[in-house]
py3Dmol code that shows the C-alpha trace and the ligand (Angstrom):
import py3Dmol

protein = """\
ATOM      1  CA  MET A   1      14.288 -60.670 128.010  1.00  0.00           C
ATOM      2  CA  SER A   2      13.720 -63.373 125.503  1.00  0.00           C
ATOM      3  CA  ARG A   3      11.223 -62.839 122.717  1.00  0.00           C
ATOM      4  CA  THR A   4       9.256 -65.491 120.934  1.00  0.00           C
ATOM      5  CA  ILE A   5       8.970 -64.622 117.222  1.00  0.00           C
ATOM      6  CA  ASN A   6       7.021 -67.546 115.729  1.00  0.00           C
ATOM      7  CA  LYS A   7       8.405 -66.678 112.272  1.00  0.00           C
ATOM      8  CA  CYS A   8      11.705 -67.006 110.578  1.00  0.00           C
ATOM      9  CA  ILE A   9      13.353 -63.603 110.933  1.00  0.00           C
ATOM     10  CA  TYR A  10      15.271 -64.195 107.658  1.00  0.00           C
ATOM     11  CA  CYS A  11      12.705 -65.556 105.216  1.00  0.00           C
ATOM     12  CA  GLY A  12       9.356 -65.299 106.962  1.00  0.00           C
ATOM     13  CA  SER A  13       8.684 -69.012 106.982  1.00  0.00           C
ATOM     14  CA  THR A  14       6.438 -70.253 109.834  1.00  0.00           C
ATOM     15  CA  SER A  15       7.347 -73.951 109.656  1.00  0.00           C
ATOM     16  CA  ASP A  16      10.129 -75.976 111.334  1.00  0.00           C
ATOM     17  CA  LEU A  17      11.238 -73.065 113.514  1.00  0.00           C
ATOM     18  CA  ARG A  18      14.198 -73.178 115.851  1.00  0.00           C
ATOM     19  CA  ASP A  19      15.566 -70.915 118.576  1.00  0.00           C
ATOM     20  CA  GLU A  20      18.227 -68.572 117.316  1.00  0.00           C
ATOM     21  CA  HIS A  21      21.149 -67.491 119.508  1.00  0.00           C
ATOM     22  CA  ILE A  22      21.724 -63.732 119.176  1.00  0.00           C
ATOM     23  CA  LEU A  23      25.404 -64.435 119.606  1.00  0.00           C
ATOM     24  CA  PRO A  24      26.497 -68.058 118.976  1.00  0.00           C
ATOM     25  CA  TYR A  25      26.557 -70.448 121.929  1.00  0.00           C
ATOM     26  CA  SER A  26      30.252 -71.193 121.236  1.00  0.00           C
ATOM     27  CA  LEU A  27      31.012 -67.480 121.621  1.00  0.00           C
ATOM     28  CA  TRP A  28      29.406 -67.364 125.058  1.00  0.00           C
ATOM     29  CA  GLY A  29      26.074 -66.171 123.729  1.00  0.00           C
ATOM     30  CA  THR A  30      23.192 -66.708 126.234  1.00  0.00           C
ATOM     31  CA  GLU A  31      20.153 -64.889 124.817  1.00  0.00           C
ATOM     32  CA  VAL A  32      17.976 -66.472 122.181  1.00  0.00           C
ATOM     33  CA  LEU A  33      15.117 -65.435 119.937  1.00  0.00           C
ATOM     34  CA  LYS A  34      12.633 -68.192 120.378  1.00  0.00           C
ATOM     35  CA  LYS A  35      11.215 -69.898 117.286  1.00  0.00           C
ATOM     36  CA  SER A  36      12.867 -67.386 114.970  1.00  0.00           C
ATOM     37  CA  SER A  37      14.865 -69.348 112.353  1.00  0.00           C
ATOM     38  CA  CYS A  38      13.833 -72.006 109.917  1.00  0.00           C
ATOM     39  CA  ARG A  39      16.098 -74.909 109.165  1.00  0.00           C
ATOM     40  CA  ALA A  40      17.259 -73.648 105.806  1.00  0.00           C
ATOM     41  CA  CYS A  41      18.206 -70.213 107.172  1.00  0.00           C
ATOM     42  CA  GLU A  42      19.783 -71.819 110.195  1.00  0.00           C
ATOM     43  CA  GLN A  43      22.128 -73.689 107.947  1.00  0.00           C
ATOM     44  CA  VAL A  44      23.196 -70.408 106.211  1.00  0.00           C
ATOM     45  CA  THR A  45      23.871 -68.549 109.452  1.00  0.00           C
ATOM     46  CA  THR A  46      25.520 -71.510 111.160  1.00  0.00           C
ATOM     47  CA  LYS A  47      28.005 -71.745 108.280  1.00  0.00           C
ATOM     48  CA  PHE A  48      29.456 -68.289 108.611  1.00  0.00           C
ATOM     49  CA  GLU A  49      29.249 -68.286 112.442  1.00  0.00           C
ATOM     50  CA  ARG A  50      31.121 -71.552 112.622  1.00  0.00           C
ATOM     51  CA  HIS A  51      33.849 -70.166 110.397  1.00  0.00           C
ATOM     52  CA  VAL A  52      34.295 -67.115 112.630  1.00  0.00           C
ATOM     53  CA  ALA A  53      34.352 -69.270 115.783  1.00  0.00           C
ATOM     54  CA  ARG A  54      36.716 -71.752 114.204  1.00  0.00           C
ATOM     55  CA  GLU A  55      39.130 -69.643 112.145  1.00  0.00           C
ATOM     56  CA  LEU A  56      39.153 -66.265 113.823  1.00  0.00           C
ATOM     57  CA  LEU A  57      38.395 -66.887 117.451  1.00  0.00           C
ATOM     58  CA  LEU A  58      39.608 -70.433 118.136  1.00  0.00           C
ATOM     59  CA  PRO A  59      42.845 -69.554 120.068  1.00  0.00           C
ATOM     60  CA  VAL A  60      41.018 -67.166 122.421  1.00  0.00           C
ATOM     61  CA  ARG A  61      38.133 -69.672 122.909  1.00  0.00           C
ATOM     62  CA  ALA A  62      40.724 -72.320 123.819  1.00  0.00           C
ATOM     63  CA  TYR A  63      42.503 -69.913 126.187  1.00  0.00           C
ATOM     64  CA  MET A  64      39.288 -68.973 127.979  1.00  0.00           C
ATOM     65  CA  GLY A  65      37.940 -72.530 127.975  1.00  0.00           C
ATOM     66  CA  TYR A  66      35.825 -73.892 125.230  1.00  0.00           C
ATOM     67  CA  ARG A  67      32.101 -73.634 125.300  1.00  0.00           C
ATOM     68  CA  SER A  68      31.045 -76.045 122.637  1.00  0.00           C
ATOM     69  CA  ARG A  69      28.772 -79.003 122.067  1.00  0.00           C
ATOM     70  CA  ARG A  70      31.515 -80.747 120.098  1.00  0.00           C
ATOM     71  CA  LYS A  71      34.421 -80.333 122.353  1.00  0.00           C
ATOM     72  CA  SER A  72      36.276 -83.472 121.306  1.00  0.00           C
ATOM     73  CA  LYS A  73      37.160 -82.000 117.941  1.00  0.00           C
ATOM     74  CA  LEU A  74      38.779 -78.905 119.294  1.00  0.00           C
ATOM     75  CA  PRO A  75      42.523 -78.438 119.692  1.00  0.00           C
ATOM     76  CA  ASN A  76      44.118 -77.852 123.058  1.00  0.00           C
ATOM     77  CA  SER A  77      47.486 -76.732 121.694  1.00  0.00           C
ATOM     78  CA  PHE A  78      48.523 -74.242 119.075  1.00  0.00           C
ATOM     79  CA  ASP A  79      51.502 -73.660 116.850  1.00  0.00           C
ATOM     80  CA  LEU A  80      53.536 -70.498 117.087  1.00  0.00           C
ATOM     81  CA  ASP A  81      55.991 -69.767 114.246  1.00  0.00           C
ATOM     82  CA  VAL A  82      59.061 -67.981 115.678  1.00  0.00           C
ATOM     83  CA  THR A  83      62.333 -66.663 114.315  1.00  0.00           C
ATOM     84  CA  TYR A  84      65.557 -66.502 116.361  1.00  0.00           C
ATOM     85  CA  LYS A  85      68.284 -63.792 116.238  1.00  0.00           C
ATOM     86  CA  ASP A  86      70.441 -66.021 113.955  1.00  0.00           C
ATOM     87  CA  GLY A  87      67.590 -66.149 111.416  1.00  0.00           C
ATOM     88  CA  SER A  88      66.648 -69.762 112.152  1.00  0.00           C
ATOM     89  CA  LYS A  89      62.973 -70.542 112.351  1.00  0.00           C
ATOM     90  CA  LYS A  90      61.029 -72.980 114.515  1.00  0.00           C
ATOM     91  CA  THR A  91      57.407 -73.879 115.154  1.00  0.00           C
ATOM     92  CA  LEU A  92      56.621 -74.084 118.834  1.00  0.00           C
ATOM     93  CA  ASN A  93      53.585 -76.084 119.896  1.00  0.00           C
ATOM     94  CA  LEU A  94      52.157 -74.517 122.974  1.00  0.00           C
ATOM     95  CA  PRO A  95      49.299 -75.597 125.248  1.00  0.00           C
ATOM     96  CA  ALA A  96      46.284 -73.231 125.008  1.00  0.00           C
ATOM     97  CA  LYS A  97      47.024 -71.650 128.349  1.00  0.00           C
ATOM     98  CA  GLU A  98      50.553 -70.725 127.314  1.00  0.00           C
ATOM     99  CA  HIS A  99      49.659 -69.448 123.884  1.00  0.00           C
ATOM    100  CA  PRO A 100      49.334 -65.741 123.089  1.00  0.00           C
ATOM    101  CA  ALA A 101      45.846 -66.318 121.626  1.00  0.00           C
ATOM    102  CA  LEU A 102      46.230 -63.796 118.930  1.00  0.00           C
ATOM    103  CA  ILE A 103      43.239 -62.377 117.022  1.00  0.00           C
ATOM    104  CA  VAL A 104      43.432 -60.243 113.901  1.00  0.00           C
ATOM    105  CA  PHE A 105      40.336 -58.095 113.666  1.00  0.00           C
ATOM    106  CA  PRO A 106      39.570 -56.520 110.279  1.00  0.00           C
ATOM    107  CA  GLU A 107      38.898 -52.799 110.281  1.00  0.00           C
ATOM    108  CA  TYR A 108      36.657 -50.942 107.823  1.00  0.00           C
ATOM    109  CA  ALA A 109      35.716 -47.471 106.774  1.00  0.00           C
ATOM    110  CA  VAL A 110      32.616 -45.710 108.159  1.00  0.00           C
ATOM    111  CA  PRO A 111      29.475 -47.448 106.658  1.00  0.00           C
ATOM    112  CA  ARG A 112      28.932 -46.005 103.161  1.00  0.00           C
ATOM    113  CA  LEU A 113      25.355 -45.049 103.999  1.00  0.00           C
ATOM    114  CA  LEU A 114      26.590 -42.639 106.686  1.00  0.00           C
ATOM    115  CA  ARG A 115      29.207 -41.173 104.370  1.00  0.00           C
ATOM    116  CA  ASP A 116      27.200 -40.270 101.315  1.00  0.00           C
ATOM    117  CA  GLY A 117      23.942 -42.211 101.552  1.00  0.00           C
ATOM    118  CA  LYS A 118      24.978 -44.533  98.730  1.00  0.00           C
ATOM    119  CA  GLN A 119      25.147 -48.256  98.380  1.00  0.00           C
ATOM    120  CA  GLN A 120      28.288 -50.088  97.472  1.00  0.00           C
ATOM    121  CA  GLN A 121      29.341 -53.560  96.480  1.00  0.00           C
ATOM    122  CA  GLY A 122      31.435 -55.453  98.943  1.00  0.00           C
ATOM    123  CA  ILE A 123      33.449 -53.833 101.690  1.00  0.00           C
ATOM    124  CA  ASN A 124      36.933 -52.429 101.907  1.00  0.00           C
ATOM    125  CA  ILE A 125      39.201 -53.641 104.710  1.00  0.00           C
ATOM    126  CA  THR A 126      41.202 -50.525 105.656  1.00  0.00           C
ATOM    127  CA  GLY A 127      43.406 -52.161 108.271  1.00  0.00           C
ATOM    128  CA  THR A 128      43.715 -54.820 110.907  1.00  0.00           C
ATOM    129  CA  ARG A 129      44.093 -54.807 114.630  1.00  0.00           C
ATOM    130  CA  LEU A 130      46.069 -57.524 116.376  1.00  0.00           C
ATOM    131  CA  ILE A 131      45.035 -58.309 119.905  1.00  0.00           C
ATOM    132  CA  GLY A 132      46.567 -60.910 122.160  1.00  0.00           C
ATOM    133  CA  TYR A 133      44.219 -62.469 124.809  1.00  0.00           C
ATOM    134  CA  GLY A 134      46.538 -65.158 126.079  1.00  0.00           C
ATOM    135  CA  ALA A 135      50.023 -65.419 127.495  1.00  0.00           C
ATOM    136  CA  ASP A 136      52.072 -62.278 127.531  1.00  0.00           C
ATOM    137  CA  LEU A 137      54.185 -62.029 124.342  1.00  0.00           C
ATOM    138  CA  LEU A 138      57.218 -60.428 125.965  1.00  0.00           C
ATOM    139  CA  ALA A 139      57.363 -63.140 128.635  1.00  0.00           C
ATOM    140  CA  LEU A 140      57.101 -65.829 125.954  1.00  0.00           C
ATOM    141  CA  GLN A 141      59.846 -64.171 123.988  1.00  0.00           C
ATOM    142  CA  GLN A 142      62.109 -64.250 127.031  1.00  0.00           C
ATOM    143  CA  GLN A 143      61.191 -67.733 127.939  1.00  0.00           C
ATOM    144  CA  TYR A 144      61.878 -69.220 124.440  1.00  0.00           C
ATOM    145  CA  GLY A 145      64.486 -66.686 123.301  1.00  0.00           C
ATOM    146  CA  PHE A 146      62.976 -65.843 119.898  1.00  0.00           C
ATOM    147  CA  SER A 147      63.262 -62.439 118.336  1.00  0.00           C
ATOM    148  CA  SER A 148      60.005 -62.341 116.288  1.00  0.00           C
ATOM    149  CA  LEU A 149      56.985 -64.350 115.415  1.00  0.00           C
ATOM    150  CA  THR A 150      54.862 -64.824 112.379  1.00  0.00           C
ATOM    151  CA  HIS A 151      51.065 -65.072 112.763  1.00  0.00           C
ATOM    152  CA  THR A 152      49.223 -66.502 109.725  1.00  0.00           C
ATOM    153  CA  ILE A 153      45.493 -66.799 109.497  1.00  0.00           C
ATOM    154  CA  THR A 154      43.281 -68.422 106.954  1.00  0.00           C
ATOM    155  CA  PHE A 155      40.139 -66.484 107.440  1.00  0.00           C
ATOM    156  CA  LYS A 156      37.414 -65.161 105.112  1.00  0.00           C
ATOM    157  CA  ALA A 157      36.459 -61.660 106.201  1.00  0.00           C
ATOM    158  CA  THR A 158      33.058 -61.915 104.406  1.00  0.00           C
ATOM    159  CA  ASN A 159      32.072 -64.427 107.019  1.00  0.00           C
ATOM    160  CA  PHE A 160      32.916 -62.014 109.803  1.00  0.00           C
ATOM    161  CA  GLU A 161      30.876 -59.268 108.191  1.00  0.00           C
ATOM    162  CA  LYS A 162      27.874 -61.575 107.914  1.00  0.00           C
ATOM    163  CA  PHE A 163      28.452 -62.603 111.524  1.00  0.00           C
ATOM    164  CA  LEU A 164      28.372 -58.909 112.621  1.00  0.00           C
ATOM    165  CA  ALA A 165      25.284 -58.261 110.487  1.00  0.00           C
ATOM    166  CA  LYS A 166      23.414 -61.205 111.951  1.00  0.00           C
ATOM    167  CA  TRP A 167      24.416 -60.373 115.523  1.00  0.00           C
ATOM    168  CA  ALA A 168      23.237 -56.761 115.043  1.00  0.00           C
ATOM    169  CA  TYR A 169      20.001 -57.821 113.286  1.00  0.00           C
ATOM    170  CA  CYS A 170      19.119 -60.360 116.045  1.00  0.00           C
ATOM    171  CA  THR A 171      19.922 -57.667 118.705  1.00  0.00           C
ATOM    172  CA  ALA A 172      17.606 -55.181 116.943  1.00  0.00           C
ATOM    173  CA  VAL A 173      14.764 -57.721 116.605  1.00  0.00           C
ATOM    174  CA  ASN A 174      15.158 -58.586 120.282  1.00  0.00           C
ATOM    175  CA  GLN A 175      14.917 -54.931 121.157  1.00  0.00           C
ATOM    176  CA  TYR A 176      12.014 -53.854 118.868  1.00  0.00           C
ATOM    177  CA  GLY A 177      10.336 -56.984 117.652  1.00  0.00           C
ATOM    178  CA  LEU A 178      10.267 -58.203 114.062  1.00  0.00           C
ATOM    179  CA  GLU A 179       7.190 -56.305 113.001  1.00  0.00           C
ATOM    180  CA  ALA A 180       8.648 -52.993 114.048  1.00  0.00           C
ATOM    181  CA  PHE A 181      10.837 -52.904 110.925  1.00  0.00           C
ATOM    182  CA  SER A 182       9.611 -51.499 107.658  1.00  0.00           C
ATOM    183  CA  LYS A 183      12.985 -52.303 106.023  1.00  0.00           C
ATOM    184  CA  VAL A 184      15.995 -54.402 106.972  1.00  0.00           C
ATOM    185  CA  TYR A 185      19.076 -53.376 105.085  1.00  0.00           C
ATOM    186  CA  VAL A 186      21.365 -56.250 105.958  1.00  0.00           C
ATOM    187  CA  LEU A 187      18.980 -59.209 105.370  1.00  0.00           C
ATOM    188  CA  ASP A 188      19.991 -60.151 101.803  1.00  0.00           C
ATOM    189  CA  ASP A 189      23.695 -59.754 102.722  1.00  0.00           C
ATOM    190  CA  ILE A 190      23.273 -62.136 105.709  1.00  0.00           C
ATOM    191  CA  LEU A 191      21.667 -64.698 103.394  1.00  0.00           C
ATOM    192  CA  GLY A 192      24.348 -64.236 100.743  1.00  0.00           C
ATOM    193  CA  LYS A 193      21.863 -63.094  98.111  1.00  0.00           C
ATOM    194  CA  THR A 194      23.642 -59.751  97.765  1.00  0.00           C
ATOM    195  CA  ASP A 195      26.987 -58.285  98.795  1.00  0.00           C
ATOM    196  CA  THR A 196      26.404 -54.672  99.682  1.00  0.00           C
ATOM    197  CA  ILE A 197      27.628 -55.049 103.300  1.00  0.00           C
ATOM    198  CA  GLY A 198      30.073 -52.039 103.144  1.00  0.00           C
ATOM    199  CA  SER A 199      27.055 -49.846 102.858  1.00  0.00           C
ATOM    200  CA  TYR A 200      25.846 -50.771 106.342  1.00  0.00           C
ATOM    201  CA  ILE A 201      28.837 -52.046 108.278  1.00  0.00           C
ATOM    202  CA  GLY A 202      32.004 -50.314 109.287  1.00  0.00           C
ATOM    203  CA  ASN A 203      34.022 -48.793 112.054  1.00  0.00           C
ATOM    204  CA  VAL A 204      33.712 -45.294 113.418  1.00  0.00           C
ATOM    205  CA  GLU A 205      36.441 -43.213 115.039  1.00  0.00           C
ATOM    206  CA  TYR A 206      34.565 -42.652 118.255  1.00  0.00           C
ATOM    207  CA  GLY A 207      33.752 -45.584 120.437  1.00  0.00           C
ATOM    208  CA  ILE A 208      30.369 -45.737 122.190  1.00  0.00           C
ATOM    209  CA  ILE A 209      30.809 -49.022 124.112  1.00  0.00           C
ATOM    210  CA  GLY A 210      34.357 -48.337 125.351  1.00  0.00           C
ATOM    211  CA  LYS A 211      35.896 -50.866 127.781  1.00  0.00           C
ATOM    212  CA  ARG A 212      33.513 -53.061 129.751  1.00  0.00           C
ATOM    213  CA  ALA A 213      33.921 -56.196 131.764  1.00  0.00           C
ATOM    214  CA  ALA A 214      32.052 -58.349 129.243  1.00  0.00           C
ATOM    215  CA  LEU A 215      32.923 -60.897 126.611  1.00  0.00           C
ATOM    216  CA  ALA A 216      30.624 -59.245 124.162  1.00  0.00           C
ATOM    217  CA  ALA A 217      28.794 -55.939 124.397  1.00  0.00           C
ATOM    218  CA  PHE A 218      26.474 -53.918 122.251  1.00  0.00           C
ATOM    219  CA  HIS A 219      24.769 -50.519 122.176  1.00  0.00           C
ATOM    220  CA  ILE A 220      21.596 -49.820 120.151  1.00  0.00           C
ATOM    221  CA  ALA A 221      20.180 -46.527 119.086  1.00  0.00           C
ATOM    222  CA  GLU A 222      17.909 -44.968 116.416  1.00  0.00           C
ATOM    223  CA  ASP A 223      18.358 -41.751 114.528  1.00  0.00           C
ATOM    224  CA  ASP A 224      15.826 -39.085 113.395  1.00  0.00           C
ATOM    225  CA  ASN A 225      15.139 -41.111 110.210  1.00  0.00           C
ATOM    226  CA  ARG A 226      14.166 -44.094 112.384  1.00  0.00           C
ATOM    227  CA  ARG A 227      17.221 -45.959 111.233  1.00  0.00           C
ATOM    228  CA  VAL A 228      18.521 -48.450 113.858  1.00  0.00           C
ATOM    229  CA  ALA A 229      22.225 -48.583 114.529  1.00  0.00           C
ATOM    230  CA  VAL A 230      23.910 -51.291 116.637  1.00  0.00           C
ATOM    231  CA  TRP A 231      27.479 -50.981 117.869  1.00  0.00           C
ATOM    232  CA  LEU A 232      29.152 -54.289 118.606  1.00  0.00           C
ATOM    233  CA  LYS A 233      32.314 -55.214 120.411  1.00  0.00           C
ATOM    234  CA  LEU A 234      33.771 -58.648 121.068  1.00  0.00           C
ATOM    235  CA  PHE A 235      35.914 -59.040 124.241  1.00  0.00           C
ATOM    236  CA  ALA A 236      34.748 -55.640 125.428  1.00  0.00           C
ATOM    237  CA  ASN A 237      37.421 -55.357 128.111  1.00  0.00           C
ATOM    238  CA  SER A 238      40.127 -55.184 125.445  1.00  0.00           C
ATOM    239  CA  ASP A 239      41.221 -52.728 122.735  1.00  0.00           C
ATOM    240  CA  SER A 240      39.317 -54.688 120.084  1.00  0.00           C
ATOM    241  CA  PRO A 241      37.517 -52.560 117.458  1.00  0.00           C
ATOM    242  CA  GLU A 242      33.931 -51.544 117.801  1.00  0.00           C
ATOM    243  CA  TYR A 243      31.826 -52.245 114.749  1.00  0.00           C
ATOM    244  CA  LEU A 244      28.803 -50.234 113.681  1.00  0.00           C
ATOM    245  CA  VAL A 245      25.929 -51.849 111.824  1.00  0.00           C
ATOM    246  CA  ILE A 246      23.030 -49.895 110.310  1.00  0.00           C
ATOM    247  CA  VAL A 247      20.346 -52.599 110.528  1.00  0.00           C
ATOM    248  CA  GLY A 248      17.320 -51.024 108.934  1.00  0.00           C
ATOM    249  CA  GLU A 249      14.365 -48.684 109.362  1.00  0.00           C
ATOM    250  CA  LEU A 250      11.535 -48.737 111.834  1.00  0.00           C
ATOM    251  CA  ASN A 251       7.869 -48.244 111.015  1.00  0.00           C
ATOM    252  CA  ALA A 252       6.648 -44.687 111.589  1.00  0.00           C
ATOM    253  CA  HIS A 253       4.823 -45.448 114.818  1.00  0.00           C
ATOM    254  CA  HIS A 254       7.724 -47.298 116.536  1.00  0.00           C
ATOM    255  CA  SER A 255      10.113 -45.784 118.892  1.00  0.00           C
ATOM    256  CA  LEU A 256      12.773 -47.055 121.321  1.00  0.00           C
ATOM    257  CA  LYS A 257      11.247 -48.678 124.366  1.00  0.00           C
TER     258      LYS A 257
END
"""
ligand_1 = """\
1
ZN
Zn 14.103 -68.906 106.978
"""
view = py3Dmol.view(width=600, height=400)
view.addModel(protein, "pdb")
view.setStyle({"model": 0}, {"cartoon": {"style": "trace"}})
view.addModel(ligand_1, "xyz")
view.setStyle({"model": 1}, {"stick": {}})
view.zoomTo()
view.show()
């Protein structure tokens, strides 16, 4: 299913509309909301999506084979900082296919709205989960003889939270249509006008998606208060965290199709 919106889903503008990928093209997204984002809003969403694709997910994108319109700028080898038993350190430069393709996923508390119904500023990162999608670490260790490795990332988590909020919002609009919503909680946070994202985004102890043979998976549901929740998981066949986004509220007469 591919909806045509004919209106910017972020600001309501009806001019200069573009198709919006629900999940970015570079992250294997295929579905689009047609004519659903104006140029100005597209620039905002592209910025944080590019940061996530570039800084957080680049090694795994390289390992799986890039899907990008600007392939020439992308690296095909990655550094791995290792330490040997005698304490000496070295930086190995490995081709993408021999690299462990590590990703550090941030983990959060349960969305504040579900805990006590309140709003909060920002979000607290309660932990991280390291997942390797590439070459087996133990095999690499044996091959190169190192005893430990250091993985450093330069990554702004706020961009990841906006990325999750936008993915969830687009998923919800695709499911219900834009006019179905009386209120969208995450809109101003996506656009960077507010930072209350911890109120609506978080992790929950129980997983609803589980493991699936998919690069990206979601589950959408509504509660008795007509609040729409979207569970999201990248690389769904791995132990990566599931994120929950409370997107907004539906009009009284709308229900799940
Ligand atoms: Zn707009």
